[in-house]
DRENDO-1510 file (C-alpha; in Angstrom, 1 decimal, always signed):
<recs>
REC; n; res; u; v; w
REC; 1; UNK; +32.2; +48.3; -42.5 .
REC; 2; UNK; +33.3; +47.6; -46.0 .
REC; 3; UNK; +30.1; +45.8; -46.8 .
REC; 4; UNK; +28.3; +49.2; -46.7 .
REC; 5; UNK; +30.3; +50.2; -49.8 .
REC; 6; UNK; +29.3; +47.0; -51.7 .
REC; 7; UNK; +27.7; +48.0; -54.9 .
REC; 8; UNK; +23.9; +47.1; -55.0 .
REC; 9; UNK; +22.0; +47.9; -58.2 .
REC; 10; UNK; +24.7; +50.4; -59.4 .
REC; 11; UNK; +25.0; +52.3; -56.1 .
REC; 12; UNK; +26.8; +51.6; -52.8 .
REC; 13; UNK; +24.6; +49.8; -50.2 .
REC; 14; UNK; +24.9; +52.6; -47.7 .
REC; 15; UNK; +23.0; +54.9; -50.1 .
REC; 16; UNK; +20.1; +52.5; -50.3 .
REC; 17; UNK; +20.1; +52.0; -46.5 .
REC; 18; UNK; +20.1; +55.8; -46.0 .
REC; 19; UNK; +17.1; +56.2; -48.3 .
REC; 20; UNK; +15.1; +53.4; -46.6 .
REC; 21; UNK; +16.0; +54.9; -43.2 .
REC; 22; UNK; +14.6; +58.3; -44.3 .
REC; 23; UNK; +11.4; +56.7; -45.6 .
REC; 24; UNK; +10.9; +54.6; -42.4 .
REC; 25; UNK; +11.4; +57.7; -40.3 .
REC; 26; UNK; +8.9; +59.7; -42.3 .
REC; 27; UNK; +6.3; +56.9; -42.1 .
REC; 28; UNK; +6.9; +56.5; -38.3 .
REC; 29; UNK; +6.5; +60.3; -37.8 .
REC; 30; UNK; +3.4; +60.4; -40.0 .
REC; 31; UNK; +1.5; +57.5; -38.3 .
REC; 32; UNK; +3.1; +57.5; -34.8 .
REC; 33; UNK; +3.2; +61.2; -34.1 .
REC; 34; UNK; +1.1; +63.3; -36.5 .
REC; 35; UNK; -1.8; +60.9; -36.9 .
REC; 36; UNK; -1.9; +58.8; -33.7 .
REC; 37; UNK; -5.6; +59.5; -33.5 .
REC; 38; UNK; -8.1; +59.1; -36.3 .
REC; 39; UNK; -9.2; +62.5; -37.4 .
REC; 40; UNK; -10.4; +64.3; -40.5 .
REC; 41; UNK; -7.5; +65.9; -42.4 .
REC; 42; UNK; -8.3; +69.3; -43.7 .
REC; 43; UNK; -6.9; +71.2; -46.6 .
REC; 44; UNK; -4.5; +73.2; -44.4 .
REC; 45; UNK; -3.1; +70.2; -42.7 .
REC; 46; UNK; -2.8; +68.4; -46.1 .
REC; 47; UNK; -0.8; +71.3; -47.5 .
REC; 48; UNK; +1.6; +71.5; -44.6 .
REC; 49; UNK; +2.2; +67.8; -44.6 .
REC; 50; UNK; +2.8; +67.8; -48.4 .
REC; 51; UNK; +5.2; +70.7; -48.0 .
REC; 52; UNK; +7.1; +68.7; -45.5 .
REC; 53; UNK; +7.4; +65.7; -47.8 .
REC; 54; UNK; +8.4; +67.9; -50.8 .
REC; 55; UNK; +11.0; +69.6; -48.6 .
REC; 56; UNK; +12.5; +66.3; -47.7 .
REC; 57; UNK; +12.4; +65.1; -51.3 .
REC; 58; UNK; +14.2; +68.3; -52.5 .
REC; 59; UNK; +16.9; +68.0; -49.8 .
REC; 60; UNK; +17.4; +64.3; -50.7 .
REC; 61; UNK; +17.8; +65.4; -54.4 .
REC; 62; UNK; +20.4; +68.0; -53.4 .
REC; 63; UNK; +22.2; +65.2; -51.4 .
REC; 64; UNK; +22.1; +63.0; -54.5 .
REC; 65; UNK; +23.5; +65.8; -56.6 .
REC; 66; UNK; +26.4; +66.3; -54.0 .
REC; 67; UNK; +27.1; +62.5; -53.7 .
REC; 68; UNK; +26.7; +61.4; -57.3 .
REC; 69; UNK; +27.1; +64.5; -59.4 .
REC; 70; UNK; +25.1; +67.0; -61.4 .
REC; 71; UNK; +23.7; +64.6; -64.0 .
REC; 72; UNK; +22.2; +62.1; -61.5 .
REC; 73; UNK; +20.9; +65.0; -59.5 .
REC; 74; UNK; +19.1; +66.5; -62.6 .
REC; 75; UNK; +17.8; +63.0; -63.5 .
REC; 76; UNK; +16.4; +62.6; -60.0 .
REC; 77; UNK; +14.6; +65.9; -60.1 .
REC; 78; UNK; +13.2; +65.2; -63.6 .
REC; 79; UNK; +12.0; +61.7; -62.5 .
REC; 80; UNK; +10.4; +63.2; -59.4 .
REC; 81; UNK; +8.6; +65.9; -61.4 .
REC; 82; UNK; +7.3; +63.4; -63.9 .
REC; 83; UNK; +6.1; +60.9; -61.3 .
REC; 84; UNK; +4.4; +63.7; -59.3 .
REC; 85; UNK; +2.6; +64.9; -62.4 .
REC; 86; UNK; +1.6; +61.6; -63.8 .
REC; 87; UNK; +0.1; +60.6; -60.4 .
REC; 88; UNK; -2.4; +63.5; -60.5 .
REC; 89; UNK; -4.9; +61.3; -62.2 .
REC; 90; UNK; -4.5; +58.7; -59.4 .
REC; 91; UNK; -5.9; +61.3; -57.0 .
REC; 92; UNK; -9.2; +61.3; -59.0 .
REC; 93; UNK; -9.4; +57.5; -59.0 .
REC; 94; UNK; -8.7; +57.3; -55.2 .
REC; 95; UNK; -11.5; +59.9; -54.6 .
REC; 96; UNK; -13.8; +57.7; -56.7 .
REC; 97; UNK; -12.8; +54.6; -54.6 .
REC; 98; UNK; -13.4; +56.4; -51.3 .
REC; 99; UNK; -16.8; +57.7; -52.5 .
REC; 100; UNK; -17.9; +54.2; -53.8 .
REC; 101; UNK; -17.2; +52.6; -50.4 .
REC; 102; UNK; -18.4; +55.5; -48.4 .
REC; 103; UNK; -15.1; +55.8; -46.5 .
REC; 104; UNK; -15.3; +58.7; -44.0 .
REC; 105; UNK; -12.6; +61.3; -44.2 .
REC; 106; UNK; -11.2; +60.4; -40.8 .
REC; 107; UNK; -10.4; +56.8; -42.1 .
REC; 108; UNK; -9.0; +57.8; -45.5 .
REC; 109; UNK; -5.6; +58.6; -44.2 .
REC; 110; UNK; -5.3; +55.1; -42.7 .
REC; 111; UNK; -6.0; +53.5; -46.1 .
REC; 112; UNK; -3.5; +55.8; -47.9 .
REC; 113; UNK; -0.9; +55.1; -45.2 .
REC; 114; UNK; -1.0; +51.3; -45.5 .
REC; 115; UNK; -1.3; +51.7; -49.2 .
REC; 116; UNK; +2.1; +53.4; -49.2 .
REC; 117; UNK; +3.7; +50.2; -47.8 .
REC; 118; UNK; +2.3; +48.3; -50.8 .
REC; 119; UNK; +3.6; +51.0; -53.2 .
REC; 120; UNK; +7.1; +50.6; -51.7 .
REC; 121; UNK; +7.1; +46.9; -52.4 .
REC; 122; UNK; +5.3; +46.9; -55.8 .
REC; 123; UNK; +7.4; +49.7; -57.2 .
REC; 124; UNK; +10.6; +47.9; -56.0 .
REC; 125; UNK; +9.5; +44.8; -57.9 .
REC; 126; UNK; +8.5; +46.7; -61.1 .
REC; 127; UNK; +11.7; +48.8; -61.1 .
REC; 128; UNK; +13.9; +45.8; -60.3 .
REC; 129; UNK; +12.3; +43.9; -63.3 .
REC; 130; UNK; +12.7; +46.9; -65.6 .
REC; 131; UNK; +16.3; +47.4; -64.6 .
REC; 132; UNK; +17.1; +43.7; -65.2 .
REC; 133; UNK; +15.5; +43.8; -68.6 .
REC; 134; UNK; +17.3; +47.0; -69.7 .
REC; 135; UNK; +20.6; +45.7; -68.5 .
REC; 136; UNK; +20.2; +42.5; -70.5 .
REC; 137; UNK; +18.4; +43.8; -73.6 .
REC; 138; UNK; +19.1; +47.3; -74.7 .
REC; 139; UNK; +16.2; +47.2; -77.2 .
REC; 140; UNK; +13.8; +47.3; -74.2 .
REC; 141; UNK; +14.4; +51.1; -74.0 .
REC; 142; UNK; +13.0; +51.5; -77.5 .
REC; 143; UNK; +10.0; +49.4; -76.5 .
REC; 144; UNK; +9.5; +51.8; -73.5 .
REC; 145; UNK; +9.9; +54.8; -75.8 .
REC; 146; UNK; +7.3; +53.5; -78.3 .
REC; 147; UNK; +4.9; +52.7; -75.5 .
REC; 148; UNK; +5.2; +56.2; -74.0 .
REC; 149; UNK; +4.7; +57.9; -77.4 .
REC; 150; UNK; +1.6; +55.8; -78.1 .
REC; 151; UNK; +0.3; +56.3; -74.6 .
REC; 152; UNK; +0.8; +60.1; -75.0 .
REC; 153; UNK; -1.0; +60.2; -78.3 .
REC; 154; UNK; -3.9; +58.2; -76.8 .
REC; 155; UNK; -4.1; +60.6; -73.9 .
REC; 156; UNK; -4.4; +63.5; -76.3 .
REC; 157; UNK; -7.5; +62.1; -78.0 .
REC; 158; UNK; -9.0; +60.3; -75.1 .
REC; 159; UNK; -12.1; +61.8; -73.5 .
REC; 160; UNK; -12.7; +61.9; -69.8 .
REC; 161; UNK; -14.0; +58.5; -68.7 .
REC; 162; UNK; -16.1; +57.3; -65.7 .
REC; 163; UNK; -14.7; +54.3; -63.8 .
REC; 164; UNK; -17.4; +51.7; -63.1 .
REC; 165; UNK; -15.9; +50.2; -59.9 .
REC; 166; UNK; -18.9; +47.9; -59.4 .
REC; 167; UNK; -17.7; +45.9; -62.5 .
REC; 168; UNK; -14.0; +45.9; -61.5 .
REC; 169; UNK; -12.6; +42.3; -61.9 .
REC; 170; UNK; -10.5; +42.5; -58.7 .
REC; 171; UNK; -13.5; +43.7; -56.6 .
REC; 172; UNK; -15.7; +40.9; -58.0 .
REC; 173; UNK; -12.9; +38.3; -57.2 .
REC; 174; UNK; -12.6; +39.5; -53.6 .
REC; 175; UNK; -16.3; +39.5; -53.0 .
REC; 176; UNK; -16.6; +35.9; -54.4 .
REC; 177; UNK; -13.7; +34.5; -52.4 .
REC; 178; UNK; -13.8; +36.5; -49.1 .
REC; 179; UNK; -16.4; +37.0; -46.4 .
REC; 180; UNK; -17.1; +40.8; -46.5 .
REC; 181; UNK; -19.2; +42.7; -43.9 .
REC; 182; UNK; -22.1; +44.8; -45.1 .
REC; 183; UNK; -20.7; +48.0; -43.7 .
REC; 184; UNK; -17.6; +49.6; -42.2 .
REC; 185; UNK; -16.5; +48.7; -38.7 .
REC; 186; UNK; -14.6; +51.9; -37.8 .
REC; 187; UNK; -10.9; +51.8; -38.7 .
REC; 188; UNK; -10.7; +48.0; -38.9 .
REC; 189; UNK; -9.7; +46.1; -42.1 .
REC; 190; UNK; -10.8; +42.8; -40.6 .
REC; 191; UNK; -13.3; +41.9; -37.8 .
REC; 192; UNK; -14.5; +38.7; -36.2 .
REC; 193; UNK; -18.2; +38.0; -36.5 .
REC; 194; UNK; -20.5; +34.9; -36.2 .
REC; 195; UNK; -20.7; +32.8; -39.3 .
REC; 196; UNK; -24.4; +32.8; -40.6 .
REC; 197; UNK; -24.5; +29.0; -40.8 .
REC; 198; UNK; -22.5; +27.8; -37.9 .
REC; 199; UNK; -22.7; +30.8; -35.5 .
REC; 200; UNK; -19.0; +30.4; -34.9 .
REC; 201; UNK; -16.9; +33.6; -34.8 .
REC; 202; UNK; -14.8; +33.8; -38.1 .
REC; 203; UNK; -12.8; +36.5; -39.7 .
REC; 204; UNK; -14.5; +38.9; -42.1 .
REC; 205; UNK; -13.0; +41.6; -44.3 .
REC; 206; UNK; -14.6; +45.1; -44.2 .
REC; 207; UNK; -15.2; +47.4; -47.1 .
REC; 208; UNK; -12.2; +49.4; -45.8 .
REC; 209; UNK; -10.0; +46.5; -46.8 .
REC; 210; UNK; -11.6; +46.4; -50.2 .
REC; 211; UNK; -10.9; +50.1; -50.6 .
REC; 212; UNK; -7.2; +49.4; -49.7 .
REC; 213; UNK; -7.0; +46.7; -52.4 .
REC; 214; UNK; -8.5; +49.0; -55.0 .
REC; 215; UNK; -6.1; +51.8; -54.1 .
REC; 216; UNK; -3.2; +49.4; -54.6 .
REC; 217; UNK; -4.6; +48.3; -57.9 .
REC; 218; UNK; -4.9; +51.9; -59.1 .
REC; 219; UNK; -1.3; +52.6; -58.2 .
REC; 220; UNK; -0.2; +49.4; -60.1 .
REC; 221; UNK; -2.0; +50.6; -63.2 .
REC; 222; UNK; -0.6; +54.1; -63.1 .
REC; 223; UNK; +2.9; +52.7; -62.5 .
REC; 224; UNK; +2.8; +51.1; -65.9 .
REC; 225; UNK; +3.1; +54.6; -67.4 .
REC; 226; UNK; +5.3; +56.3; -64.8 .
REC; 227; UNK; +8.0; +53.6; -64.4 .
REC; 228; UNK; +8.9; +53.4; -68.2 .
REC; 229; UNK; +8.8; +57.2; -68.3 .
REC; 230; UNK; +11.6; +57.5; -65.7 .
REC; 231; UNK; +13.6; +54.7; -67.2 .
REC; 232; UNK; +13.5; +56.8; -70.4 .
REC; 233; UNK; +15.3; +59.5; -68.3 .
REC; 234; UNK; +17.8; +57.3; -66.5 .
REC; 235; UNK; +18.5; +53.6; -66.2 .
REC; 236; UNK; +19.9; +53.9; -62.7 .
REC; 237; UNK; +17.6; +51.9; -60.4 .
REC; 238; UNK; +18.5; +54.1; -57.4 .
REC; 239; UNK; +17.4; +57.3; -59.2 .
REC; 240; UNK; +14.3; +55.7; -60.6 .
REC; 241; UNK; +13.2; +54.2; -57.3 .
REC; 242; UNK; +13.9; +57.1; -54.9 .
REC; 243; UNK; +12.3; +59.7; -57.2 .
REC; 244; UNK; +9.2; +57.4; -57.5 .
REC; 245; UNK; +8.8; +56.8; -53.8 .
REC; 246; UNK; +9.3; +60.4; -52.7 .
REC; 247; UNK; +6.8; +61.6; -55.4 .
REC; 248; UNK; +4.2; +59.1; -54.3 .
REC; 249; UNK; +4.7; +59.9; -50.6 .
REC; 250; UNK; +4.2; +63.6; -51.2 .
REC; 251; UNK; +1.2; +63.1; -53.4 .
REC; 252; UNK; -0.6; +60.9; -50.9 .
REC; 253; UNK; +0.0; +63.7; -48.3 .
REC; 254; UNK; -1.5; +66.2; -50.7 .
REC; 255; UNK; -4.5; +64.1; -51.6 .
REC; 256; UNK; -6.9; +65.7; -49.1 .
REC; 257; UNK; -6.2; +69.2; -50.7 .
REC; 258; UNK; -6.2; +68.0; -54.3 .
REC; 259; UNK; -9.4; +65.9; -54.0 .
REC; 260; UNK; -11.4; +69.0; -53.4 .
REC; 261; UNK; -10.0; +70.8; -56.4 .
REC; 262; UNK; -9.1; +68.1; -58.9 .
REC; 263; UNK; -11.6; +69.5; -61.3 .
REC; 264; UNK; -9.4; +72.6; -61.7 .
REC; 265; UNK; -6.7; +70.5; -63.5 .
REC; 266; UNK; -8.9; +69.3; -66.4 .
REC; 267; UNK; -6.4; +70.3; -69.0 .
REC; 268; UNK; -3.3; +69.0; -67.3 .
REC; 269; UNK; -3.7; +65.6; -69.0 .
REC; 270; UNK; -2.8; +67.2; -72.4 .
REC; 271; UNK; +0.4; +68.6; -70.9 .
REC; 272; UNK; +1.2; +65.1; -69.5 .
REC; 273; UNK; +0.5; +63.5; -72.9 .
REC; 274; UNK; +3.0; +65.9; -74.5 .
REC; 275; UNK; +5.5; +65.0; -71.7 .
REC; 276; UNK; +5.1; +61.3; -72.5 .
REC; 277; UNK; +5.6; +61.9; -76.2 .
REC; 278; UNK; +8.6; +64.1; -75.6 .
REC; 279; UNK; +10.3; +61.6; -73.3 .
REC; 280; UNK; +9.5; +58.6; -75.5 .
REC; 281; UNK; +10.6; +60.4; -78.6 .
REC; 282; UNK; +13.9; +61.4; -76.9 .
REC; 283; UNK; +15.0; +57.7; -76.9 .
REC; 284; UNK; +14.7; +57.5; -80.7 .
REC; 285; UNK; +16.6; +60.8; -81.2 .
REC; 286; UNK; +19.7; +59.6; -79.3 .
REC; 287; UNK; +21.1; +58.0; -82.5 .
REC; 288; UNK; +20.4; +61.1; -84.5 .
REC; 289; UNK; +21.3; +64.1; -82.4 .
REC; 290; UNK; +23.0; +62.4; -79.5 .
REC; 291; UNK; +22.0; +62.1; -75.8 .
REC; 292; UNK; +19.9; +65.1; -74.6 .
REC; 293; UNK; +21.4; +66.9; -71.6 .
REC; 294; UNK; +19.4; +66.3; -68.4 .
REC; 295; UNK; +18.9; +70.0; -67.9 .
REC; 296; UNK; +17.0; +70.2; -71.2 .
REC; 297; UNK; +14.8; +67.2; -70.3 .
REC; 298; UNK; +14.0; +68.8; -66.9 .
REC; 299; UNK; +13.3; +72.3; -68.4 .
REC; 300; UNK; +11.0; +71.0; -71.2 .
REC; 301; UNK; +9.1; +68.7; -68.7 .
REC; 302; UNK; +8.7; +71.6; -66.2 .
REC; 303; UNK; +7.6; +74.0; -68.9 .
REC; 304; UNK; +5.0; +71.6; -70.3 .
REC; 305; UNK; +3.5; +70.8; -66.9 .
REC; 306; UNK; +3.5; +74.4; -65.7 .
REC; 307; UNK; +1.7; +75.4; -68.9 .
REC; 308; UNK; -0.9; +72.7; -68.4 .
REC; 309; UNK; -1.5; +73.8; -64.8 .
REC; 310; UNK; -1.8; +77.5; -65.8 .
REC; 311; UNK; -4.2; +76.8; -68.7 .
REC; 312; UNK; -6.3; +74.5; -66.5 .
REC; 313; UNK; -6.6; +77.1; -63.8 .
REC; 314; UNK; -7.6; +79.8; -66.3 .
REC; 315; UNK; -10.1; +77.6; -68.2 .
REC; 316; UNK; -11.8; +76.2; -65.1 .
REC; 317; UNK; -12.0; +79.4; -63.1 .
REC; 318; UNK; -15.4; +79.7; -61.4 .
REC; 319; UNK; -16.3; +76.1; -62.1 .
REC; 320; UNK; -18.0; +74.0; -59.3 .
REC; 321; UNK; -16.5; +70.7; -58.2 .
REC; 322; UNK; -17.7; +67.6; -60.2 .
REC; 323; UNK; -19.9; +65.2; -58.4 .
REC; 324; UNK; -18.3; +62.0; -57.1 .
REC; 325; UNK; -19.3; +58.6; -58.3 .
REC; 326; UNK; -22.2; +57.1; -56.4 .
REC; 327; UNK; -21.0; +55.3; -53.3 .
REC; 328; UNK; -21.9; +51.8; -52.4 .
REC; 329; UNK; -25.2; +51.8; -50.6 .
REC; 330; UNK; -25.4; +50.2; -47.1 .
REC; 331; UNK; -28.0; +47.5; -46.5 .
REC; 332; UNK; -30.4; +49.7; -44.6 .
REC; 333; UNK; -30.4; +52.2; -47.5 .
REC; 334; UNK; -31.1; +49.4; -50.0 .
REC; 335; UNK; -34.0; +48.2; -47.8 .
REC; 336; UNK; -35.5; +51.7; -47.8 .
REC; 337; UNK; -35.2; +51.9; -51.6 .
REC; 338; UNK; -36.6; +48.4; -52.1 .
REC; 339; UNK; -33.5; +47.2; -53.9 .
REC; 340; UNK; -32.2; +43.6; -53.3 .
REC; 341; UNK; -29.5; +43.1; -50.8 .
REC; 342; UNK; -26.3; +41.8; -52.5 .
REC; 343; UNK; -25.4; +38.2; -51.7 .
REC; 344; UNK; -22.4; +37.7; -49.4 .
REC; 345; UNK; -19.8; +34.9; -49.4 .
REC; 346; UNK; -20.7; +32.4; -46.7 .
</recs>
C-alpha cells in the first residue's frame, strides 16, 4: 500500500482520501438518514445539525494537529474560522434567492445539499489553481494581499446593498437558453411536459433548478474573497481545502437558524473587513517583522470576529427581522394583478 503514502499536493494521498471519506459519510448521513423525507427544517434541528458538523470539523482539526504538527493545526483552525465568518453574507444572499423563487422551506435543504456537491468541485478547482500559481510565482501572494486589503477597505465604506436578482446575467442566460416551467413541481429540478408547439413531451427545468444555479453562483462570488484570505494564512492546499469545505458544510447546516436572525449581525461586516485588512497586510509585513506566528493570526482573527458579533447583538437588540426581497410571482398571481406573463423559451 505504498501508493497511499505518495505525496499529492504536499500531503500523503491517504490524508486526502481520509478527508474525502469523512465528507462522503457526512453527506450520506445527511441525505440518506436525517433527511430522507422532505420536511421543513426548524431552528432547533438546524442548530443540532450545525453542532454536529462543527464537532466533526474540530475533531478533524485536532487530528491534523496530531498528524502534521501544531503550526498546520493552528493554520487549519484559522482558515476554518475565516471561511465560516466570511460566508455569513452568503446566508443573506441565499435567503434572497429562496424568497425570489418562492422556494418552500421543505425544499430548501434539497437545494443546499446538491449545492454542496458543486461547492466541493468549484473550491477544488479554485484552490488547485491558486496553489499552482503560488508555487510558480511567489509574487502572487502579494497580489492576494493587496486584493484583501482593498476589499477590506471597500467593505468598511460600503453601504448595505439590495441584490436585484431579476437582472442577474446568469438568470437571464438560463431563461433565454432553457425551457423553464412557470412554477415549482415539488422537489424536482427537471420535469417532462408537452412542448407548446409540437405537443411532444420534452424536458423542462423548474425554478428550483434556477435557484440551485444562483446558489452556486453566489458561492463562487464569495469564494473570490475567502480563498485568497486562507492562502494568506497558509499555502498548503490540504489545509486550505479542508478548512474551506468543513466551514461551508457547517454553514449550510446552520442556514435555517441564521436566516431568521441574519439582521442581528448587521455590524459583523466591519469586523470581517478588519480581518481582511489584517490578513492582507500580514503578507507585506513578513519582510519587515518576519513571519507572524499562527497563534497570533488565530487570536487576532477570533478577537475581531467575536467583537463584531457582540457589537451587532448589542446594537440590534429588539430589532425586527428585515423584509425579504419580493419573490418571483407565479402566473396566476400575475393574471390577478393584470401584469403581463413573462415569455418562456419554446
